[in-house]
N, C-alpha and C positions, 0 to 999 in steps of 0.2 A: 229329190226334197219334198216330196209327197207328203211322208211322214212327218216334216220342221212344218209345212205347210199346215196338215191336220193341227198340230199343237198347237198353234200361231190361233186356228182358226174357234177350237178349243176354249183355248185363253179367254180372247175378246166373248165370247158366249158366255160363258161362269163370271163373268165378270158384270154384262151387260145384263144376264137374267135374274142372279144373285138365288141360284138354286137351296131351299133349303135342303138340309142333309140330315134324315132322320137318326137318334138318339144314340141308337142304338152300332150305327155306322159311321161315325163319328171317329171311333178307335181305328180304325180299318182302311179310310182313307186316306189321310195323308202314305201310310204305308203301299197303299195301292198307286197312287199316284208317284211317289218316286220308283217302283217296278215300273210302271211304263215308260216314266225320263228314263230308264236304261232302254228300252225296247227299241222308244223314238232314237235315241244320241244312238243307238249302234245300229238302227237302220241307218239314220241321213252318213256311218262310218261305213257301212256296207257299200252304200249307193257310188261313195267316191272311191272306194275301192273296188267298184263296177263289177259286186257281187252277190247286191241285192234280190230279195226273191221275196212278191207280197205273200207266199203262201207261208214263208218263212219268218216271216215279222206278223204274222194275223198269231200263229202258233205261240211264239216267244210272248208280243203283245199279252194275250190272255194268260199264256200260263205263268209267266211273272206276277202281274198281278195275283192269280190263282190262288198260287202258291205262295207271295210273298202275305200271303192275306192270312193263310192256311196257318201259316207258322205262328203268324200274334195267336190270333184265336185259340194256338194251342197250349201258346205261352199265354195267355187269358184263362183258360181253364185250369194248368197246373199252375195258376199265383206267379208266375213269372214273365209276364205280360212287358214290362218298358225294358226287360234285361232281352229279352227275346228279340222284340222291337228295337231297338238299340242294334241288336246285329244286323237285325235287316236290314236299317240303313245305311251302315257300316259296311256292309259288301256292294250293297247295291252304289253306293255312293262311289266306295273305289271304282266298280266297273263305270260306274259317269265322266268320272273324271281320267279313266283311260280311252273311253271312250271320246271325250273332248280334246284328249292330247293329241291322239291318232289323225283326227280332224283339222286340228291347229297344223300340225306336220304337212298334213295333204293340202293344205290351204294356201300356206306360208314358207313350207318348205324349208322350218324351223323347227 
């Protein structure tokens, strides 16, 4: 439950501090957040399944964010940034919903 707690704390801190995002980073931030959410929901699922490993979580979190951002950056360089951004969002969205479904089944046995 540490990943979920970290997510909640991060959201609260972000809402209270209203950080300014540099212009060059604004295109990548939503993708990085979705990639991070994928890692967090995967970690919550792993905790409920009893297979959570903090090293795996950290590596998954960082690699998801970096790879998703690099894919979007590559798309921007090739002139197809919106198409690759959509692809990343779809793939990570499917993973998030899959993890949420597994969490729901585990918690509610349904």
